[in-house]
N, C-alpha and C positions, 0 to 999 in steps of 0.2 A: 811666439815668444811671450806675448802678453798673457795668454792663457796659462802657460806654465808658471809665470810669475805669480799670478793670482792664486793658482792652486798651491804653490809653495807657501805663500803667506797663510792660506787657510790651514795647511798642514801644521805649520809651526805653532799657530795659535791653538789649534785643536789638541795638540800634544798635551797641553795643560790639563785637559779633561781626563786623560788616561794616566796621569802620574800617580805613583803610589805615595802613600803618606810618609813612609820612612825612606830616609836616604835620598831625598829629592835633590837633584842637581838642576836648578832652574835654568832654562834658556834665557838669554838676554836679548833685548830688542833695542835697536837704535832707530827709532821711528823717523827721525829727521831724514837720514840718508835713504832708508828703505822707502818711505813715502814719496820722497822727491823722485827717485828712480821710477817708482810705480806710476805716478801721474805723468811724468815726462815721457814715459813709454807710449803714451796714447791710450792708456787704460781708461775705459769709460765708466767702470763700476766704482762705487765708493770703497774706501779702505775699511776692512772689518776690524773691529775691536773685540767682538765676541763671535764665536762660531759654535753655537749650541742649537739643539733641536728646540722646537716649541717657540715660545715668545720671550724675548729679551728686550727690555725697554727701560725708560725712566733713568737715563744716565746722569750721573753727577760726579764731578771730579774735584779733588783738592785744588787749592789755588795754584800750586806749582804744576798741576797737570799730571802728577805721578800716579795717583790712586783713583781708580774708577769704581764707583758703587752703582749697582743696577739691580733691577728686578728680573727674575727668571722663573718660569714655571716648568723647567726641564725635569723636575722630580714630581710633577703633578700638582703642585701648589705654588702660589706666588710667594717666593722667598727673596731675600736680599743677599747678594753676593758682592765680594770685593775682588778686583783684579789689579795686580801691580803692573802698571804699564811700562815699567822698565824691565820687566821679565815676563814670565808666563804663568806665574802662580795665581791660582784662583781660590778664594777662601769663602766658604758659606758663612755668612754673618748672622742672619736672622732666619731660622728655619723652625716654624711653629705650625700647629694645625690650622690656625687662622691665616687669612691672607695678609701679607705684609708687602708694601709696595711704595713707590715714589720716594726713594731715599734722597736725602739732601745732606751732603757732608759739609761741615764747617770749613772755611778756608784753610785753617791749620790742621785739619784732619782729626781733631780731638773729640768732636761731638758729631753724632749722626741723628738727624731727625727723619722720621718716616711715618707713613700712614699705616695704621694697624686696625684690623677688624676684630681683634681679640675681645674687646670690651663693648664694642658698638659696631654692628654690621654695616653702618654707614661710614665708619672710619673715625679714629681719633689720631691726634698727632703725638707720637711718642719720641722721647729723646734718650739716647744712651751715650756714655763716655767710652772711648776706645782709643787704641793706638794702631793705625794701619801697619806701621813698621813691625810692631810686636806680633800682630796677627799673622803677617806674612812669615816672619821668622819662626813662629810656632808651627805653622803649616809645614815649613821646610823640615823642621825637627820631628814632625809627626805627633805633636801634642794635640790633645783634644780641645775643642773650643769650649770656653767657659761661658756660663750664663751671665748676661749683662743685667745690671740694675737699671730699670726703666723709670722714666718720669713721664707721666701723662700730662702734657701742658695744655691741651684743649679741653679735657674732661677730667680734671684732677680728682673729682669725687666719684670716679667710675664705680667704686665698690657699692655706693648707694644708688647711683644712676644706672641701674641695670637695664632700664628701658629707654635709655638715651637714644634719640633718633636724629641727631643733628649730623650734618655732613661737614667734616673737617678734613681738608685735603690741601695739596700743592704747597708743602713747606719749602722754604728756602732761607738760608742764613744771610745776615748782613755781613759785610766784609770784616767787621771787627769781631764777629763770632759771638756777640753778646745779645743779639736780638734775632728773632725769627719772624718772618712774614708768612702767613698762610691764608687760605680761603675757607670761609665757614658761613653757615646760615644760623649759627647759634645765637647771634645777637640781632639777627634780622630774619626771622623764620620765613622760609620759602624763597629767600634771595641770598645767594652767595655774595659775600663781601670780603674785603681784605681786612685781616686782623693782625695786629702787631703784638708779639709776645716778648717781654723783657725777661731774660734768663736770670737776672739779679733780683729784680723786684717781684718776679713771678706774676706779673699783671698782664692781662690781655686788653688791648685797646682797639676798637673798631676804627678803621681808617677811611673806608668808603661807605657811601650810603646808597648808591644807585647801581651796585653790582661790581664784582671784581673776581676774576679767577686767573690762574696761570701767571702768578707774579714773578718778576725777576728784578733783582736789585743792582743798581749801577755800582761800579767798583769804588766810587767815592762815597757810597752810602747815602747820597742825597736824593736819589730818584728811584721810582719804581715804575717799570713798564708792565702792563697787564692787559687782559682782555675783559671787556664788559659787553653784555648783551642788552644794555639799557635802551638802546635806540635801534638795534638791529638783531634779528634772530640768528644771523650768521656770525656775529661777534665783531667788534671793532677794537682797535688797539689804542690805549691811552697811556699817558705818562703822568704820574703823580709826583709833584715837587714837594718833598718833605719839609723844606725850609719855609715855604709860605702856604702849603696845603693847596696850591693851585693844581688844576687838572687840565691837560691838553690832549685833544684827540689827534693822533698822528696817522691813523689808517682808517679810512671810511670808504668802503666800496661794496659791491654786490657779492664779494667772495666770502668764503669761510676762512677766517684768519685765526691762527692759534700759536701758542708757544713762543712769545716774543722774548728776546734777551738783548742786552746792550753789548756793544763793543767796549773794550777797556777805556777808550777816550770819550765814550758817550756820544760820539758823532754818528754812530750807526745803530740800527736795530735790525736784528735778524729774526725772521719768523717763518712759519709754515702757512701756505696759502693754497686752498683748493679752488681752482679757477675753471675747470672744465668738467662736464658731465661725462667722465671717462667710461662709466659702466652703462651709459645710454639708457638709464631708467627714467629719464625725463626731469630729474631734479638734481640739484647740487647737494651732496650729502657727504658724510664722513667716510663713505665707502669708495668715494672717487679718489683718483690719484692727486698728488699735490706737488707744489714747488717749495723750494727754500728761497726766500726773498731777502735781499739786502736793501735796506732803505736808508738813504742819507737824510739826516734830520734837518740840515740847514737848507738843502735845495728841494727835498721831497722826492728826489730821483730814486727810482726802484730798479734793481738789477736782479734778474733771475739767475740763481746759481745752480739749478738743476733743470732737467728737461721736462719734468712733469709726467714721466712715463711710468712711475711707480708710486705706491702709497708710502709717504714719508710723514713722520710725526715725532713729537717730543724733541723738537729742534732746540738746541741751546749752544751758546758760545762757551768755549773752554780755553784756558791758557795752554792746554795740552799741545805739544809739538809746535810751540811758537805762536799759537792762535789757530783754533780749529772750530768747525761747526760739527757738533755731535748730534746724531739723530738715529731713530730706528726706522728700518725699512724692511719690507717683505721681499726677500729674494730666496730662491731655491726652497720654496715651501716652508720657510721659517722666518721669523722676525728676529733680526739681530741688530746690534748697535754698530754704526759705521761713522766715519768722519771724512770730511773734505777740508782742505785748507780754508781759512776764513775768506780768502779772495776767490774761492771757487776751485773746481777741479782742473782748470786750464792754467798751467804755469805762465808767469810773466817772462818775456824775453827782453833782450837788451834794447832793441829799437822797434819801432812800429813796423818797419819792413820785415824784420826777422819774425815778429809776431804773426804777421800775415802769412809768411811762408811756412811757419811752423804748424799752423792750424790746418794746412792742406793735408796733413797725414790723416786727419780724421774723416776726410771726404769720402773715401771708399771703404773705410774700416768700421764705420759706425752708422747709426740711424741718422736720418736727416736732422732730427731734433738736436742731437748732440753736436753735429757739424755746425748747425746754426748757433748753438751755445758757444762753441769755440770761436766762431766768427765774431760774436758779440763781445768776446774778451778784448778785442781791439778797441772798442768803445770804452770798456771798463778800465783798461790800463792806460790807454793813450788818447783819451778824449780831448786833452789839452795840447796835444802835439801839433806843431805847425802843419804837418803833413796829414793830419787827421781827415780834413774834408775830402782829400783824394782817396784815402783808404776807406773812408766811409762809403764812398760811391762804389768802390771795388767790392766791398762786402755786400752791398745791395745787389750788384750784378751776380755775385756768386750764389746768392739766395735765389735769384730769378732763374739762373741756369739750373740749379738743383730742382726747382719746381718744374722747369721745362723737361728735364730728364725723366721726371715722374709723371709727365703729362697732366700736371695740375694747373690747367689754364685759369680756373677760377681764382686760385691763390695768386697767380701771376697778376691778374687784373686788379685784385684787391691791393696787392703790394705796390703796384705801379700807381694806382689812383691815390692811395694814401700818401705816397712820397711826392707826387706832383702837387698835392694840396699843401703839404708842409713846405716844400722847396720854393713854391711860388711866392711866398711871403717872407722868406728868410734868405738873405743874400749869401750867408755862410753855407747854404745847402746847394749852391749852384752846381757842384759836381754831381750831386744826386739827381738834380733836375735834368742834367745831360743824359744820364743813364735812363732815367724814367721816360724821357721823351723818346729815346731810342727804342725802348721796349714797348711803349704805347703804340708806336707805329708798326713795330715788328709783329705784335700779336694781331693787329688789324690787317696785316698783309700789305701795308704801305711802306714806301721808302721813307727814310727819316733824315737823309742828308740835307734836304732842302730846309727843313725846320731847324736843324742844328746849324746850318750855314747862316740862316737869318739871325739866330741867337748870337752867333759869333760876330756878325756884323753890327748888331745892336749894342753889345756890351762894351763898356769902357774898361778894358782889361787892367788899367792902372789901379783900379779899385779892388782887384781880386788877386789871388795867389798867382805867382809868375808862371806856374805850370798849367793854368787853366786853358789857355789858348792851345798849347800843344796837345792837351788832353782832349779837347773838343775835336781837333783835327784828326787825332788818332781814332776817335769813335766814328767820324765820317769815313775815314779810310777803310774801316772794317767792312763797310758795305761792299 
């Protein structure tokens, strides 16, 4: 059933590619209901927003999430296209002999900034005025696309600067649509920094001095999250406070981290992280698979929203479909744009018990990685639930059983040891300690009832959850 649902969605989207220009009757999409059914069915693949050959990437949506702008090379060159996400209409916007990519649409959809190699092979930032609604309507009526009047904001003297060799890239609009932030080495040769362009004064101002790429602006317009390589060759993530010019590092580790963006309330940052040498070439590089990570800024807690089994890039938050993470991924020998809900691909259920029961459908239908991801949704959604300590231990046991079925004894040992270490110093992890003790003795061929019985005798159960004693006794009884 899931296979047919996925193929049907691909077919409906792809129909837009084959539509004639005249007398188009566009199909309509209600993504909320379609995607809810899609993810609730147990589908493990992300939901496609483009279905084209070649490479399709650099997604950008209007504030209301209706219009998607992206780069595609399906005609042999990097061009910029528009798709109406309430229908199936696709409109070519910028199609020139030079490469045009990284579109950034203003929140109201009236301005489009993008990178062009027409005047500088390293890239300039160009801006055009447009109306997405009018472009879609003209496409439906079969009207030809008109030429846009361009403004070169990073290299305004391009007619004289024919040998300009500066890298201008990564444009993004401020929420008010009056300013653009981009990355350039024009004011710091050899080092990309963030530059602010005011569309009214026509002035560029350098914002960072120690490096900055891949910026994203918060919806209140007061903060910029970006990547800098000033202290790490793999890239670390920083937040620039525009009110006091302070800079705070929020992600610093040994991984390759890219494409950060804020949630609307600025409590979360989403980004792409390469964490495993998936191609086994001995180094961590951009050819390895990656994860989408959600980071809570107040606690520092990180949640993985994908399995890390594919190459994912250009991650960004969008208001599309009530809040989504858009990204590009290589599936079926092409790179296309996909989305998952901002909370991840596993839907939230009414209660923690229903959540635990619902994820069991992934157990035999998917890879172990996705099953583990679904189990982690219990922590993600119900970490503050009074029953969480019990279900946390059940999740641990499910993972251990999965490793056991795959004869991964080394993974069992590592998981048991790490949880024993954590649970020994944290009373709230007592349920996990019970499971860990059981499996510690199980993999060593020893009985565990004696150790658990001693634990039961030593504990003052008045200090713990009322279900702890029955839980320990049930584990002893399993022997």
